[in-house]
N, C-alpha and C positions, 0 to 999 in steps of 0.2 A: 830690429833685432836680427842678429846673425845666427840664431839658434834654429836648427831644423830638426824635425822629428820624422824618422823613417819607421813607419808601422810595418809589422810583419803580417797583419791581417786587418781586422776592423780598425778603423781610424779613431778609436776611443778606448778608454780603459773599461774593463768589466766592473760591475758593481763590487765594492770592497768596503771593509770596515776600517782600514788603516793603511796609510802610506808610510813606508820606512825608507829613509834616505841615509846613505853613508858613503863618503868618499875617502880616499887615502888621506891620512893625517898622522897625528902623534900615535905611534904604535899600531896604526891600522886596525884598532880593536873593533870599531863600528863596522868597517868594511868586512872584516873577517866574520863578524856575526851575521851580516846580511848574506855573504857568500855561503855560509853554512846553512842558513835558512833556505836559500835557493836550492842547495844541493840535497838537503835532507827531506824536503817535502816535494810534492808534485808541483813543479813550476814550469812556466812557459814564457819565452821571450815574447813580449808584445810590441816593443819598440826600442829603437836606439835614438838617443838624443845626441846630436852633433853640434859642435861649436868650433869655429876656426881658431880660437885661442887655446884649445886643448893641446897638450904636449904632442908634437908631431911624431907619434910612434904607433904605427899600424901593427896589429897583432893577429895571430892565427886563432880563429875560432872555428871549431869543427872542421879543421883542415882548410879554411878559407881566410884569406887576408881581409881584415876589416879595419875601417878607419878608427881613429881615436873617438870614443863615445862614452856615454853613460848608458847602461842597460836598464830597461824597465821590464820587470817580470811580474807576472800574476802568479801568486803562490796560494795553493789550496791547502789549508791547515786541516788537521785531523778532526777539528770540531765543526767542519763544513763551512768555515768562514774563509774569506779570501782577503789577502793583503797584497798590496802592490809594493815592490821593492825597487829602489833606484840606487845603483852603484856603478862603479867603474874603476879603471886603473889610474885615473887622474882627474883633474879638474882644470878649468881654464887657468892659464898662467898669468892673466892680467886681472886687475880689479874690475875693469869694465866687463870682461868676459864672464867673470864670476857673477856679477850683478845681473847681466843679461840672462845667463843660464838659470839663476835663481828665480827671476821673474817668469821665465818660460815654464819652469816646473810648477810654480805657484798658479799660473794660469791653467796648466793641465789639471792641477788639483781642484781648482774652482770649477772647471768645465765638467769634471767627473764627480762633483759633489763629495769630495773627500771629507769624511767626518773629522779626521785627525791626521796630521803629518808629524811623525816622530823622527827626529834627526839624532843619529848616533855619532858622537864626536869624541875625540881624544882630549885629554887635559894633562898638561905636564904637571907633575907634582914631585914632592920630596920622596926619596926612597922609603917604602913602607906605607905610604899614604895611599890606601886603596878605596877612599871614599868615592862614591858616585853621586853626582849632583844632577837634579832635574831642574830645568829653568824654562821659562816661557816669556813671550813678549806681550801678553795680554793679561790685564788684571782680572778680567772675567774668567779666563781659563785657570789662572792661578787660584782664584777663589773656589772654583768648581773642584779642582784637584785637591785643595786643602780640605774642603768639606767631605770629600771621599776618603780622607785619611792619608792622602798621598802628599808627602813632604816636598814642597817646592822651595828650592834655594833662592834666597834673595841676596846672597853675598858671594856665591861662586857661580861661574868662574869669575873671579875678581878682575882678571885681565881681559874679560870679554871673550868673544869667539871670532876666529879668523875665517876667511874664505867663504866658500859656498855654504858650509854648515851654518855659520853665523848669519849669513844673509837670508837663508831659507826661513829661519825662525824669526829674525827681527823684521823682515818684510811681510810676514804672513798676515798680520792684522790689516795691512793695506789691501789685501786680497780676500778678506773675510774668511780666512783659513785659520782654524785652531791648530797651533803647533807647539811642540815642546822639544827640548833637546836634553839628552842624557850625555854627560861628559864626566 
């Protein structure tokens, strides 16, 4: 794997109830939601995930030039629960890079006993179509969510999911991670 994780402190994630991942995509809706969550609640950067296939665009963060990466934040919610967020300004530009990064994130989720990985992704639709679809890659999770009254789509997104978002969800059963995607 070409993925490296640069920790800002302890080399592990804090205990958490949920991991939320979103990268730029259609409309950047998921990424904007994660950015807002990080900004509106007490959050701290715990790691940066780097991959050589990320777009070669270093950015200023807190006045310092940083390499292209995905940021991993620990977010303290008002109900005293903690969520982990993963987002960035891009994703690897190659299918291999997206696959490697997805596997690295899923290994991180496994190592930290993540109860649920929620991926926020965009979905192109017709003007005025504002439906949101929840999908997953495990019949067990699908049944559990349906039993809780949470509707899981079995028909949308009919064209599938591209990139890192789709790989995170579709590969999650291979890593014993429960995951779902909103699109």
